[in-house]
C-alpha positions in Angstrom: -140.3 131.2 -98.7 -138.2 128.3 -97.3 -139.1 125.0 -98.9 -138.5 121.3 -98.3 -138.5 118.7 -101.2 -139.9 115.2 -101.2 -139.2 112.7 -104.0 -140.0 109.0 -104.4 -140.0 106.3 -107.0 -141.0 102.7 -106.9 -139.6 99.9 -109.0 -137.9 101.0 -112.2 -139.9 100.4 -115.3 -138.5 100.4 -118.8 -141.4 102.5 -120.3 -141.9 104.8 -117.3 -141.9 108.6 -117.3 -138.2 109.6 -117.1 -139.0 111.6 -113.9 -140.3 108.3 -112.3 -136.9 106.7 -113.0 -134.8 108.8 -110.7 -135.4 110.7 -107.6 -132.4 112.9 -108.5 -134.3 114.2 -111.5 -137.4 114.9 -109.4 -135.2 116.8 -106.9 -133.6 118.8 -109.7 -137.0 119.7 -111.2 -138.3 120.7 -107.7 -135.2 123.0 -107.3 -135.9 124.6 -110.7 -139.6 125.1 -109.7 -138.5 126.8 -106.4 -135.8 128.9 -108.2 -138.3 130.2 -110.7 -140.5 131.6 -107.9 -137.6 133.0 -105.8 -138.0 130.4 -103.1 -135.2 129.0 -101.0 -134.6 125.2 -100.6 -133.6 124.1 -97.0 -131.0 121.5 -98.0 -131.2 119.5 -94.8 -134.8 118.9 -95.6 -134.5 117.3 -99.0 -136.0 113.9 -98.6 -136.0 110.9 -101.1 -137.3 107.3 -101.0 -135.8 105.3 -103.8 -137.3 102.1 -105.1 -140.1 102.0 -102.5 -143.9 101.7 -103.2 -146.0 104.6 -102.1 -148.3 102.2 -100.3 -145.7 100.5 -98.1 -145.5 103.1 -95.3 -143.0 101.2 -93.1 -140.4 101.3 -95.8 -140.8 105.0 -96.6 -138.1 106.1 -94.1 -137.4 109.5 -95.7 -141.1 110.3 -95.8 -141.4 109.6 -92.1 -138.4 111.8 -91.3 -140.2 114.6 -93.3 -143.3 114.1 -91.2 -141.3 114.1 -88.0 -139.8 117.5 -89.1 -143.4 119.0 -89.1 -143.7 118.7 -85.3 -143.3 121.9 -83.3 -142.1 124.7 -85.5 -141.1 123.4 -89.0 -138.0 125.2 -90.4 -139.8 125.5 -93.8 -143.1 126.9 -95.1 -143.7 124.6 -98.0 -142.8 121.2 -99.5 -142.4 120.6 -103.2 -143.0 117.2 -104.9 -143.8 116.1 -108.4 -147.5 115.2 -107.8 -149.6 113.7 -105.1 -148.8 110.1 -106.2 -145.2 110.7 -105.1 -146.3 111.1 -101.5 -148.8 108.3 -101.3 -150.6 105.6 -103.3 -152.9 104.5 -100.5 -156.6 104.5 -100.9 -158.2 107.8 -101.8 -159.4 109.1 -98.4 -156.2 107.9 -96.6 -154.0 109.7 -99.1 -156.0 112.9 -98.9 -155.9 112.9 -95.1 -152.1 112.5 -95.2 -151.7 115.6 -97.3 -154.4 117.5 -95.3 -152.5 116.8 -92.1 -149.4 118.5 -93.6 -151.4 121.5 -94.7 -153.0 121.8 -91.3 -149.5 122.4 -89.8 -149.2 125.5 -91.9 -146.9 124.0 -94.5 -148.0 124.5 -98.1 -147.9 121.5 -100.4 -146.9 122.3 -104.0 -146.9 120.0 -107.1 -144.4 121.2 -109.7 -145.8 118.9 -112.4 -148.9 121.0 -112.7 -147.7 124.1 -110.8 -150.6 123.7 -108.3 -151.0 123.8 -104.6 -152.9 121.2 -102.5 -156.1 122.7 -101.2 -159.1 121.4 -99.2 -162.1 122.8 -97.4 -164.7 123.2 -100.2 -166.6 120.8 -102.5 -164.4 121.4 -105.6 -161.0 121.0 -103.9 -162.1 118.1 -101.7 -163.6 116.2 -104.7 -160.6 116.9 -106.9 -158.1 115.7 -104.3 -160.1 112.6 -103.5 -160.5 111.5 -107.1 -156.8 112.2 -107.9 -155.8 110.1 -104.9 -158.2 107.3 -105.8 -156.9 107.2 -109.4 -153.4 106.9 -108.0 -154.5 104.0 -105.8 -156.3 102.3 -108.7 -153.1 102.6 -110.7 -151.3 100.7 -107.9 -154.1 98.1 -107.6 -154.1 97.5 -111.4 -150.4 97.2 -111.6 -150.5 94.6 -108.8 -153.2 92.7 -110.5 -151.4 92.8 -113.9 -148.2 91.6 -112.2 -149.9 88.7 -110.4 -151.6 87.6 -113.6 -148.3 87.7 -115.5 -146.6 85.7 -112.8 -149.4 83.1 -112.8 -149.2 82.8 -116.5 -145.4 82.2 -116.3 -145.8 79.7 -113.5 -148.4 77.8 -115.4 -146.0 77.4 -118.3 -143.2 76.3 -115.9 -141.1 79.5 -116.3 -139.1 81.0 -113.5 -141.2 83.6 -111.6 -138.7 84.7 -109.0 -135.0 84.6 -108.2 -132.8 81.5 -107.9 -133.2 78.2 -106.1 -130.3 76.2 -104.6 -129.8 73.1 -106.8 -130.6 74.7 -110.1 -129.1 77.1 -112.7 -131.2 79.8 -114.2 -130.9 79.4 -118.0 -132.1 81.4 -121.0 -134.7 79.6 -123.1 -133.4 81.4 -126.2 -129.7 80.8 -126.3 -129.5 78.1 -123.6 -126.8 79.9 -121.7 -126.6 80.0 -117.9 -127.7 83.4 -116.7 -125.0 84.7 -114.3 -125.8 85.9 -110.8 -126.8 89.5 -110.8 -128.7 89.4 -114.1 -132.4 88.8 -114.4 -132.7 87.7 -118.0 -130.6 87.1 -121.1 -132.2 87.3 -124.5 -135.0 89.9 -124.7 -137.6 87.8 -126.4 -136.9 84.6 -124.3 -137.9 83.5 -120.8 -135.9 82.1 -117.9 -135.9 78.4 -117.2 -134.1 76.1 -114.8 -131.6 73.3 -115.1 -130.2 71.0 -112.4 -126.9 72.2 -111.0 -124.6 69.2 -111.0 -122.5 70.7 -108.2 -125.5 71.3 -105.9 -127.4 68.1 -106.5 -125.1 65.7 -104.5 -125.3 68.1 -101.5 -129.1 68.0 -101.6 -129.1 64.2 -102.0 -126.9 63.9 -99.0 -129.1 66.1 -96.9 -132.1 63.9 -97.6 -130.0 60.8 -97.0 -129.0 62.0 -93.6 -132.6 63.1 -92.7 -133.8 59.6 -93.8 -131.2 58.1 -91.4 -132.9 60.0 -88.5 -130.5 62.9 -88.3 -132.1 66.2 -87.2 -131.8 69.6 -89.0 -129.4 70.9 -86.3 -127.2 67.8 -86.5 -127.0 68.1 -90.3 -126.2 71.8 -90.2 -123.4 71.2 -87.6 -121.9 68.4 -89.7 -121.9 70.5 -92.9 -120.3 73.4 -91.0 -117.7 71.2 -89.5 -116.9 69.7 -93.0 -117.0 73.2 -94.6 -119.5 72.0 -97.2 -119.7 74.4 -100.1 -121.3 75.8 -102.2 -124.1 76.9 -99.9 -127.7 78.1 -100.5 -126.6 81.8 -100.3 -124.4 81.3 -103.3 -121.1 82.2 -101.5 -118.0 80.1 -101.4 -116.2 81.7 -98.4 -114.7 79.8 -95.5 -117.2 80.9 -92.9 -119.9 78.2 -92.5 -123.5 79.4 -92.7 -125.5 76.2 -92.7 -128.3 76.5 -90.2 -131.2 74.3 -89.1 -133.6 76.7 -90.8 -131.8 76.2 -94.1 -131.9 72.5 -93.8 -135.6 72.5 -92.9 -136.5 74.7 -95.9 -134.6 72.3 -98.2 -136.4 69.3 -96.8 -139.8 70.9 -97.5 -139.1 72.3 -101.0 -141.1 70.1 -103.4 -139.2 71.4 -106.4 -136.5 68.8 -105.5 -139.2 66.2 -106.0 -139.9 67.5 -109.5 -143.0 69.7 -108.6 -143.0 73.5 -108.8 -145.6 75.1 -106.5 -146.6 78.7 -107.0 -149.1 81.1 -105.5 -148.8 79.7 -101.9 -148.8 83.2 -100.4 -150.2 86.6 -101.1 -147.6 89.4 -100.8 -149.8 92.5 -101.0 -152.7 93.4 -98.7 -155.8 95.2 -99.9 -154.3 98.6 -99.1 -151.1 97.9 -100.9 -148.9 97.3 -97.9 -146.6 94.3 -97.8 -148.0 91.1 -96.2 -147.4 87.4 -96.6 -150.7 85.7 -96.1 -151.0 82.0 -96.9 -153.5 81.3 -99.7 -155.9 78.4 -99.6 -154.4 75.3 -101.1 -157.1 75.3 -103.8 -155.4 78.4 -105.3 -151.9 76.9 -105.5 -150.5 76.3 -108.9 -148.7 73.0 -109.2 -146.6 72.2 -112.3 -145.0 68.8 -112.8 -141.3 69.2 -113.9 -139.7 65.7 -114.0 -136.6 67.2 -115.5 -136.0 69.1 -112.3 -136.3 66.1 -110.0 -133.2 65.6 -107.7 -134.8 63.5 -104.9 -136.6 60.2 -105.7 -140.2 59.9 -104.4 -139.3 57.0 -102.0 -136.7 59.0 -100.2 -139.0 62.0 -100.0 -141.8 59.9 -98.5 -139.6 58.3 -95.9 -138.1 61.6 -94.8 -141.5 63.3 -94.4 -142.9 60.3 -92.6 -140.1 60.7 -90.0 -140.6 64.5 -89.9 -144.4 64.0 -89.3 -143.6 61.5 -86.5 -141.2 63.9 -84.8 -143.8 66.7 -85.0 -146.4 64.4 -83.4 -144.1 63.5 -80.6 -143.4 67.1 -79.9 -147.1 67.9 -79.9 -147.7 65.1 -77.4 -144.8 66.4 -75.3 -146.4 69.9 -75.2 -149.8 68.3 -74.3 -151.4 69.6 -77.5 -150.3 73.2 -77.1 -149.2 74.9 -80.4 -146.2 77.2 -80.5 -146.4 80.8 -81.5 -143.9 81.2 -84.2 -144.0 85.0 -84.8 -145.0 87.1 -81.7 -145.0 86.7 -78.0 -148.1 87.4 -76.0 -146.0 89.4 -73.5 -142.4 90.5 -72.9 -139.5 88.2 -72.6 -139.1 86.6 -69.1 -135.3 86.9 -69.5 -133.6 90.1 -68.5 -130.8 90.2 -71.1 -132.8 88.7 -74.0 -131.8 90.4 -77.3 -129.0 92.5 -75.6 -126.1 89.9 -75.7 -123.5 89.3 -78.5 -120.8 86.7 -78.6 -117.3 88.2 -78.6 -115.9 85.2 -80.5 -118.2 85.1 -83.6 -120.2 88.3 -83.3 -123.5 86.4 -83.3 -126.3 86.4 -80.7 -126.0 85.0 -77.2 -129.3 83.8 -76.0 -131.2 81.4 -73.6 -130.4 77.8 -74.5 -132.4 75.7 -72.1 -134.2 78.1 -69.8 -131.3 78.1 -67.3 -128.2 79.1 -69.2 -126.9 81.7 -71.7 -124.8 80.5 -74.5 -123.7 81.4 -78.1 -126.6 80.6 -80.5 -124.2 80.1 -83.4 -122.3 77.4 -81.6 -125.5 75.8 -80.3 -127.2 75.7 -83.7 -124.3 75.3 -86.1 -121.5 73.7 -84.1 -117.9 74.5 -83.2 -117.0 75.2 -86.9 -119.3 78.2 -86.8 -118.2 79.4 -83.4 -115.7 77.6 -81.0 -117.3 79.4 -78.0 -118.8 76.5 -76.0 -119.0 78.3 -72.7 -122.4 78.5 -71.0 -123.3 80.6 -68.0 -126.3 80.3 -65.6 -128.9 83.0 -66.3 -129.1 84.1 -62.7 -125.3 84.6 -62.4 -125.0 86.8 -65.5 -128.1 88.8 -64.7 -127.0 89.6 -61.2 -123.5 90.6 -62.4 -124.8 93.0 -65.0 -127.2 94.7 -62.6 -124.5 94.9 -59.9 -122.1 96.5 -62.4 -124.6 99.1 -63.5 -125.5 100.0 -59.9 -121.9 100.2 -58.9 -120.1 101.7 -61.9 -122.8 103.6 -63.9 -125.2 105.1 -61.3 -122.5 106.5 -59.1 -122.8 110.1 -58.0 -119.3 110.8 -59.2 -120.2 110.0 -62.8 -123.3 112.2 -62.6 -121.2 115.1 -61.2 -118.6 114.7 -63.9 -121.3 114.6 -66.6 -123.0 117.7 -65.4 -119.7 119.6 -65.5 -118.9 118.3 -69.0 -122.4 119.3 -70.3 -122.1 122.9 -69.1 -118.6 123.2 -70.5 -119.5 121.9 -73.9 -122.7 124.0 -74.1 -120.6 127.2 -74.1 -121.0 129.3 -77.3 -117.3 129.1 -78.4 -116.7 125.4 -77.7 -117.8 124.3 -81.2 -116.9 127.4 -83.2 -114.2 125.7 -85.4 -116.4 122.7 -86.1 -119.3 124.9 -87.2 -117.0 127.0 -89.4 -115.7 123.8 -91.1 -119.2 122.5 -91.7 -120.3 125.8 -93.2 -117.3 125.8 -95.6 -118.1 122.2 -96.7 -121.7 123.1 -97.3 -120.7 126.1 -99.5 -118.4 123.8 -101.6 -121.2 121.2 -101.9 -123.7 123.9 -103.0 -121.5 125.0 -105.8 -121.0 121.4 -107.0 -124.7 120.6 -106.8 -125.5 123.7 -108.9 -122.9 122.7 -111.5 -124.3 119.2 -111.7 -127.9 120.4 -112.0 -126.9 122.7 -114.9 -125.1 119.9 -116.6 -128.2 117.7 -116.3 -130.4 120.5 -117.7 -128.1 121.0 -120.7 -128.2 117.3 -121.6 -125.0 115.9 -120.3 -124.3 112.2 -119.7 -127.3 111.4 -117.5 -126.3 108.3 -115.4 -122.9 109.5 -114.0 -124.3 113.0 -113.4 -127.2 111.7 -111.5 -125.0 109.4 -109.4 -122.7 112.3 -108.6 -125.6 114.6 -107.8 -127.2 112.1 -105.5 -123.9 111.5 -103.6 -123.4 115.3 -103.0 -127.0 115.8 -102.0 -126.7 113.0 -99.4 -123.4 114.4 -98.1 -124.9 118.0 -97.9 -127.9 116.7 -95.9 -125.6 114.9 -93.5 -123.3 117.9 -93.0 -126.4 120.2 -92.6 -127.8 118.0 -89.9 -124.4 118.0 -88.1 -124.2 121.8 -88.3 -127.7 122.2 -86.9 -126.7 119.9 -84.0 -123.6 122.0 -83.4 -125.4 125.2 -82.9 -125.1 126.5 -79.2 -127.9 125.2 -77.0 -129.8 127.8 -75.0 -128.8 127.1 -71.5 -131.7 129.0 -70.2 -134.0 126.3 -71.5 -132.2 123.7 -69.3 -132.7 125.6 -66.1 -130.1 126.4 -63.4 -127.4 124.0 -62.5 -128.8 123.4 -59.1 -132.3 122.5 -60.5 -130.6 120.0 -62.9 -128.7 118.4 -60.0 -131.9 118.0 -58.1 -133.6 116.5 -61.1 -130.8 114.0 -61.6 -130.8 113.0 -58.0 -134.5 112.3 -58.2 -134.0 110.2 -61.4 -131.1 108.2 -59.8 -133.4 107.3 -56.9 -136.1 106.1 -59.3 -133.6 104.1 -61.4 -132.0 102.4 -58.4 -135.5 101.4 -57.4 -136.1 99.9 -60.9 -133.0 97.8 -60.5 -134.5 96.2 -57.5 -137.9 95.8 -59.2 -139.5 93.4 -61.6 -137.9 91.9 -64.7 -140.0 94.3 -66.8 -138.7 97.3 -64.9 -135.2 96.2 -65.2 -135.5 95.5 -68.9 -136.9 99.0 -69.5 -134.0 100.5 -67.6 -131.4 98.6 -69.5 -132.9 99.6 -72.9 -132.8 103.3 -71.8 -129.1 103.5 -70.9 -127.3 100.7 -72.8 -126.0 101.5 -76.2 -126.2 98.5 -78.6 -125.3 95.0 -77.4 -123.4 93.8 -74.4 -120.5 91.7 -75.7 -119.6 88.5 -73.9 -116.0 87.2 -74.3 -115.0 83.8 -72.8 -112.3 84.2 -70.2 -111.5 80.8 -68.6 -114.7 79.4 -67.0 -116.5 82.7 -67.0 -117.4 85.6 -69.3 -116.0 89.1 -69.5 -118.7 91.4 -70.6 -118.3 94.8 -72.2 -120.7 97.5 -73.3 -121.4 101.2 -73.4 -124.0 103.3 -71.6 -125.2 106.8 -72.4 -124.4 108.9 -69.4 -126.5 111.9 -70.5 -129.7 109.9 -70.3 -129.1 109.9 -66.5 -128.8 113.7 -66.7 -130.7 115.4 -69.5 -132.5 112.7 -71.4 -136.0 114.3 -71.0 -134.9 118.0 -71.1 -136.4 119.7 -74.2 -133.7 121.0 -76.5 -131.0 118.5 -75.9 -129.3 117.8 -79.3 -129.2 114.3 -80.7 -125.4 114.4 -81.2 -124.9 114.7 -77.5 -125.8 111.1 -76.8 -123.1 110.0 -79.2 -120.4 111.9 -77.4 -120.7 111.1 -73.7 -120.5 107.4 -73.1 -119.2 105.3 -70.3 -117.9 101.7 -70.5 -119.6 98.8 -68.9 -116.6 96.6 -68.0 -116.8 94.4 -64.9 -113.9 92.3 -63.6 -113.5 88.9 -65.1 
């Protein structure tokens, strides 16, 4: 029987089960479980999510890849994991349904910890599966509650509950030493406290002084970037300026600089364990007075926030009482190239500056020290040039004919023979290394370097196996005859040209289908030269079943209009 493997662990705990500390150990145990039963492991279907909670589905990337592999005809008949908590820690019925959907595809689910198979369909198996999943979810809920209570206790006593804050050193309460960046704590029995950083404090005082003198956040950020003010809130001392209006705004609203530590303002976990950031009622906030951490005097703080409140009121009046949506739009962007443009000078985003022009966001928000690209171009001009270039240089019949010829040439059985042979040789060598490392771990070798080496080789083998699968010859019969493909392409070209002349939404959808990555804008005199890549195969075979993913990475065309 051919088997897949899924392994997962959440945050590392000092007293956890050793198998919970490393996905490499879980994978090695699953391999031994399969070997004892004479089963074969399909190496390209060994999945692992490291340091991710079983309730945060959007972060379980490998888990989703495993579920995607179940569509159609899975190349394995079973999946092996440590126990059901490795696959999910969601609430009982949700977790059971996730495993049931796997079993309904015909893939068996085996747990090597107990040597059992997931089953459902009768009172005993349904009840057992539900209670097991609910115990797993309760473990997650209890751990979250215990963590929150511990953090509240630390915050109430004035201890550090998180990472680092610009303006302060993290210090050990036991030995009084500054805890270096990259370390969480110093002495085992001590806690982490804070002390004013004499290098950061003058920078913070200057920010508040400028804000008091009616300078806006963007103005302060541009000035600091122009002056190369360091150190910066991200802790780096490089030459590239990174001060931004958002950074300045966050500093101006941080009450820690006033000598007041506020904790419990947001809730990080939702009821089902997924990540969320919900603002708690102010009555639940924990405020701790810390005069020893005060950097800004109360008078300056009050004047700055009076001015910020007045500015906010003026903006509200200017918008006639309308409130801004800070997170999500009600509909799509009204601008054709929004999110697709990059600055060729600094590599940052190019966006809409004042509803009429495109320009570099880095220059606009942070000044010429961040990016010297001050060139702005009317939105209508750039939109029209991009659409004209696509219609003239990408949707040409000559490109389609050349792509069809290239596709049928590369789909021949012997075109990729040497690449497949090289991939198979590398997989054989990796299999031997993986087996040696697994035996070394089982016999009690040095655990940490062996696990690191094993993980590296497993990841490389999975990548090479994926490449090998993509290199297998594609069945040309599934694509149809050459004449039928040509007719299909001509039909698609007609529809795409109509989309170019359609609404903004139609044009946006077309661009996101055929443009790879961003379109780079490079200043050239008084105009921009833009450059990008388009996937030619999507014009040809993008919807044909069986087209391998590697194909879209090989056939690309340049999007380069004249300056």
